[in-house]
N, C-alpha and C positions, 0 to 999 in steps of 0.2 A: 690391541697392545698386549705384548707378552709380559705376564707378571714376572717379577724378579723373585728368585728363591731367597727364603729367609734362613736356609740351612747353612751351617758353618762347615768349613773344610775339616776333614778328619786327618788330612796329611798335607804338608806343604814342604817343598824342597826347591832350593835354588840350584840350578844347573849352570855351571860356568859356560858362558858363551851361548846359552840357549834361552834362559829366562827362569822365572819362578813357576813351577808346576804345582797345581793344587788338585786335591781329590775331594770332591764334595758329594754326599749322597744325593741321588736324583730326587728332585721335588716334582712329582708327577704333574701337578697343575702348572707349575712354572716352566718345566722343561719339555713338556710333551710336544709343543709346536716345533721346537728345534729338532728334537729326536725324530719326529715324523718327517721333517724335511730331509733328514739324513737317510732314514731306513727305506724311503720310497724312491731313492735314486737307483738307477740301473746298476751302478757299481756296488750297491749294497744288497743285490738280489739274494745272496747267500744268507743274509740275515733272516730271510723268510717273512718279511713284513711288507713286501712291495705293494700289496693291495690294501693295506690297512689305512683307515681314516684316522684323523687326529684323535677323535674321541676314543677309538679302540686302542691306540697307542697309550693314551692316558690311562685307560682301564687296565691295560697289561702292566704298566709300571705301578699303578696303585696296588695291584695284586702282588707284585714283587715286593713292594714297600711293606705289605702286611706280613710277609714271611720272615721267619728267623733263619731260614736256610739259604735264601737267595738274596743278593744285594746288587744294586745298580749305582754307579757313580759317574758323575760328569767330571771330566778332566779339563782343567783350565791351564792356559799358558799366558802369564802376564794379564790375567783378567778376562781372557777370551776363551769361551768353551770350544774345545778342539777335538774331544773324543768321548766315547761312551765305553766304560768298562763294566763288566758284570762278574760277580763271583758266586759260587754256589757250593754247597756241601755235596760232594760227589755221591755219598751214600744215600742222599735224598733226591737224586736226579736219575733220569733214564740212562745216563751213562753207566750207572752201576750195574746195568743188565748186560753190559758187553765187555767189562774187564773187572779184575779183582781189586776192589777199592782197598787202599791201605789207610790206617789211621794217619791223620794229618794231610790227606789229599784235599786240595781246594781246586775246584773247577774255575776256569776263567774264559770269558768271551771278550772280544775287543772289536770296536768299530771306530775307525778314525774318521772324523768329520771331513767334509770337502775342503781342500786347500785352495787358497787364493793365490793365483800366479804359479810360478814354477815350483816344482817339487823341491823340498829342502832336504839336503842330505843329512841323515841322522835324526830326522824329526820323530818318526815313529819309534826308533830305538831309544831315544831319550825318554819318551812317554812310558814305554814299557819298563825301562830301568827304574823309573820313579815308582811305578805301580808295584813292581817286584819288591822294592825297598819297603814300601808300605805293607805289603802282604807278609813279608818275612820278618817284619818287626813284631809280629805275633809269634811267640815261640811254639805255638801249637801247629803252625803251618810248616809242613815238612816237604811237600811236593805240590807243584802246580800241574794241573791237567787241562789241556785244551783239546777240543774236538772239532776243528773246522771242517766244513763240508769238504769231502775228498776231492770234489771237482774244482775247488777254489785253490788253484796252484799258487797264487800270490800269497794267500794267507799262510799256507803250509810253508812256503819258502821263507816268509818273514819270521815265523816262529823258529824255524831252523837257524836262521841268521842270529836270532836273539838268544840262542843257546839251548833251545828245546831239543830233546831227543825224539826222533820219529818212532812211533809205535805202529801197531797194526792198523789196517783199514777195517772198519767195522760198519755194521748197519744199526743206527740208532732206531729203536722201535717207535712207532706212532704213539702219541699221547692224546687221548680224547676224553677230556674231563669237562664238566660244566664251565669251569673258570678258565680253562686253557686248552688249546688244540695245537699240537705240533705234529706235522707229517713225519713219517719215517724218512731218514736221510742217510746216505753213505758218508761216513766221517773218517778222518785220519786222526787217531790218537797221538798226542805229543805230550812229553813230560819234561819238567824242569825240577830237579831236586834241590833242596835247600843248600846254598853254598856253605862250605865249612866255616867261613868267617862269621856267619850269622849265629 
C-alpha cells in the first residue's frame, strides 16, 4: 500500500475548463513509488533514472528534501497526481558552470506523468502556467532557467511553446559525490524572464 502524504499544498489554482491544480512538496516516503513508476518508463529516459530502484528514488528525494537549494513538488489536478516539478538555485547547481548566473535565476525541471487515454490539448501548458504563477509569486524570482537534454526535442519544443527563449547548447559536467551521481549531458539552455505584470 502506498502511504498518503501528510504534506499540504504550497499553491492551489483553479483553471477554468481544466480543474484545480495544486502544488505540494514531495513526500519521499509517500511519493517514491509513484515517482519510480514514472521515471523508469522509456519516455522518461532523459530524466536519467531509468535503472533506479524504488529505494534509490526515495533516497534521492530524501536528499533533495534535506536541501535548502533544491526542491521537488508533486502537481495534482483535481486530486490526482499528474506531474513532478523541481526547482533549484542555479548558483548552487552544476548549470552554474556553463552560463553566467544572474541574481533571481531559478532552475526548473519538469516531468509529466503518463496520461490515461488520448492526449489532452493544453494539458501540459496549463500545468506549466500554474507552476510559473507559483514561482513568480515570489518577488525574488526574476528568471526561470531550464536545461533539458539537448537530444530531447519534445521537451525543448514544449518549453519554446510555453514562452521560453532558447539559449545555447552546453555540456553539463559530471557530478560524482557520495550522495549524488549525475553523468555529463548535452543540454539546451532555455530562459523565461519575469513578466512585467508580476
